[in-house]
N, C-alpha and C positions, 0 to 999 in steps of 0.2 A: 504494500500500500504506500509506504514512504517513497520507494523508488518510483512508483507510478506518479505520485504527486510531484516529485522533482522533475521527472520527464515531462509532465504536463506543463509545469512552470517554464521549463527551458524551451519547449516548443512554442508556448504562448509568447515568450519574449522574442523568440526568433521570428515569429510571424508579425508581431507588433512593431519591433524595433530593428530587426535584423541582427540581433546580438544574442549569442549563447553564453550562459554563465559557466556551464560545465564542459570545459574543453581541455584538451591535452596540454595546450600551452599554459593555461591558467594553473592547471595542476602542477606542471613543472616549475613554474615561477613560485608557487606557494611552497612546494617541497624545498626549493633552493633557499627560500627565506627561512623556513623552519630549521634547516640544517645550519644556516648561518647563525641564527639566534641561539640554537643549542650549543654550537661551538663557542660562541661568544660568552655564554654563561660559564662554560668550563674554563675558558681562557681567563676570564675575569676572576673566577674563583681561585684558580691556580696562582694568578699574579698577586692577589691579595694575601694568600697564604705565605708566599715566598718574598713578599715586599717588592714585587716586580712592577712592571708598567701595566696597569690595568686599563689604560686607554685603548689598547688594541682590541680588547674584548668589547668595549663600548662602541668602537667604530663598526665592528662586525654586526652588533645588535642594531645599530643605526641603519646599516645597509639592508638588513633583513626587514626592518620596519618600513623603510622607504619602498621596498618592493611591494609589501602588503598595502601600503597607502596608495601606491600607484595602481594596483589592481582595483581598489575601491573607487578611485577617481575615474579610471577607465570605464568601470561599470556605470557610474553615474553619468558620465559624458555620453555614453552610447545608448543609455536608456533615459530615465528621468530620476528625480530624487527618490521617489518612493520605491520604484523597482530596483534602482541601483543600490541603495542602502539595504533594502530588504533582501535582495538577492545575494549581496555580499555577506550579510549576516547568516545566510544559509550556506553559501559556498565556502567561505574561508574555514569555519570550524569543521566542516565535512572533509575538506581537503587536508587540513592539518591532522585530523584523526587518521585519515587514510595513509598519510605520510608516516606518522608515528607507528602505525601497524605494519606498513609495507617495508620499511627499511630493514628491520630484523629479518623479515621473510626473504628479502632480496639478498641479504648477506648470507643466510643459511643456504638459500638456493644456489648462489654463486659458488659457495664452498663445495656443495655437493656436486655441482657441474664440473668444477676443477678436479676434484678427486676422481670422479668417474672418467674424465678425460685422461687423467694421468694413469689410471689403472689399465687402460687399453693401449697405452703408448708402446711402441716398439723400441728396442734399444738401438741407439745410433752407433755406427761404426765408422771411424774416420779412415779414409783411404788416401794414400800418398801424403801423409802428414810430414812436413819438413819444417822443423823449428827455425825461427829466424836467427840468422848468424850474423854477428858483427864482422865486418871485413877490415 
């Protein structure tokens, strides 16, 4: 039911304004901003524990926040205030949740893929190997 409602809302906005809220590009930008904000938190925390420069973490958080604000502004400019803010309030938490759930799955899946690929690899034999000699 929720997926159907989101699909209906996205189709309605596409017909009315020619703008879709739930796109791959928007998800990618949201995922990038989530990763930047998470990295900034850990960087800032590490810097404060070791009395280092905490500004780098704050800069990363700022870049992540600018990306999110840019998504909201683009939604408002391509639709109107009501649809832009309302759609962003649905879109961003949904994409943040999908990113937080998807990154561990992506890491585990990538590791399984690499292990499976390495298990089927054939040994390599070097033929005509001649070490480099200084003259």
